[in-house]
N, C-alpha and C positions, 0 to 999 in steps of 0.2 A: 575863150571865145575867138582869140586870134588864131588859134590852130583850126577851129571849125571854119573860120573865114577862108583860110587858105584851102581847106578841103573843098568848100563850096566852089571856090574860083577855080580850082584844078579841074572840077567837073563841069565848067562852064555855067555855074549858076550865079547870077547877079543878086546879091543880097547885102543888105547893110548890117553893121555890127548891132545897131539898135533892134533890128528885126530878129537876129539870132537871140539877143537877150530876151526879147518878148517871148519868144517861142519856149525857151528854157523856163521862165517863170510861169508861163501859162499852162504848161504841161508837166509841172514839177512832180505831181502825184503819181502820174502815169509813168514818168521816167524812174521815180523811186521804186514803184512796184516792178518795173522791168529790171532794175539793178538787183532787187531781191531775187527775182526768178533766175537771172543769170548766175548770181552767186549760189543759189541752191543747186542749179544744174551743174555748175562747175565744180563745186564740192563733191557732188555725187558721182561725177564721171571722171575725175582726174586721179591718176595713180598718186600723185604727189601734190602738195600746195606749197608755193613760195610766198614768203611774207617778208616785207621790208618797209621801213618807214622813211619818209622825207618831209622836210619842212615846206610848207607853202604859205602863200600870202592871200589872206581873204579879209576884206572889210578892215583893213589896218591891223589885223591880228596875224600871228604865225601858228596856225594849228599844225599838227603832224598828219599827214596823209598816209595811210597804210595801203600799200600796193598788194593786193591778193591776186595770185595768178596761178595757172596750171597749164596743162598742155594745150587746152583749146579756149581759155577764157582769161580776162583781166578785169578786176573790179578795184575801184579807188574809193576809199572811205576816209573822210577827214573828220579828226577827233581833236579834242582840246589838247592832248599829249600823246605820249607814246608809251604809257605805262601798260601793265598786263590787263588792266581793266579796260583801257582804251582798245586794245588789240581784241579782246573778247567781244567788245561792242561792235567792232568792225566785222568780225566773223558771224555775228547775229544781226547785223543791219539794224542796230538800235542805237539811240542816243544814250548818254550816261544817265539821263533822267528815266529812261525807259529799261535800263539794265536791271536784270533779276538776279537774285542770290538765293542759295538754298543750303539747308543743313542736311547732310546725308553721310553715307560711308566714305565717299570720295572727299567730302569736306573734312571729315575727321583725319584722313590720312595726310591731307595737306596741311592742317593745323599742326600735326606732329612733325612733318617734314620742315615746316617753316619755324619750328622750335617755339611755338607759342606756349607759354607756361601752363602747367596743369591747373592752376587756380582759374585762369581765364578759360581753359577749355571746359572745365566743369561748369562754369557759369554760362557759357555759350550753349552748351547741351540743354540746361534747364531752360533757357530763353527760347530757343529755336527748334528743339526736337519736335518732330511731327508737324511743323508749320508748314503751310504751302509756300511756294516761291514768293519772295517779297522784293520791294525796290529798295533803294538806298535811303530814302526818306524814313521808311519804317525801320530799316536796320539801325540807323543812327538814333532814332527816337527810343528804341528798346535799350540800346547801349547806354544811352544817357541816363536812363532811369536806373539801370542796374550797376554802372560803373562810369560816372560822369567824366572822368579824366582819360579814359580809355580812347575815345575817338580822336583826341588831340595827340596821342602818343605814337611812338614809332611802330608799336606793335600793331596799330589799326590797319596799316597798309597790308601786312602780311595776313591778318584775319579776313580783311575784305577779299583778298585774292583768293584765299582758301574757300570762301563762300561762293566767290564768282566762278571758280573752277568746278566747284561742286555742281552748281546749276548748269554750266555749259556742258559737262560730260553726261548729264542726265536729260537735258532737254532734247526734244525731238523736232523743233521747228526748222533747224537748219542741220545738215549733215556735219559730224564732227570730224575735224581734221585727223587723218590716219597717220600719214607720213608727212612731216614738215620740213621744208628746207628754208633755212633762215641764217642770220648772222649769229654771233654768240652772246647777243644781248640777253641778260637774265630774264627780261620781260616775256621772252619767247618760251621759256621753261614751263613745262606742264600742259602746253596747248595740245600736242599731239597725243593720240590715243595709243599709238603703236611705237613710233620712233621719231627722232629729231635728227636731222643731219645739216651740217654746215655746208654753204655754197662753196665752189671750188676756190674762189678768190681768197677766202679767209684761211683756206688750208695753204694756199701758195704763199701767203705772206710769211709763214713761218720758215719756208724754205729760202726765201730771199734774204733772210737774216743769217743764214749759215756761211761759214768761211771755209770753202772747200780745200782739201790738202791732198 
């Protein structure tokens, strides 16, 4: 709001911080739709997509804001954290409660990549093969019935990531990132359909550690 106030003042507009706040709250649905439209158009028309997360302060909490940008757009999405699930939510403009998961060929490949045990992979196939995309509540409910301890295990994060990536690369609501520019955080692995590259700063750091002779 402070930045918006400065912008208004620089344009000669006299407005109070309270008025800015009221506008943001009263037009929230329209602004959210506009954000989704900008994200869709940006992902469709940018040769690459840059992603990075930064901590922010909102209502006494510290969520992580994903900065999604390209040649002609920037979109900011605040999530509870900066995990792979959070990043996929940001790229599909949904909250964690609205995030969808799916079991398909892509999911199977990621389950193997994340080294999920064969016993669990067989069980997951029986539970979810042929099922339409589902949310986290349904996911946890089914797993609790079949393997009560699995949801609280370390393997669950890898399983959830595989199912989320499976849905992301199959969904058609938002364009899939083809070329991703990011840092070397493991949470960005698997997002890009074609290739992932690291920003120049993360490459330069290695050279600054060298001792020339």
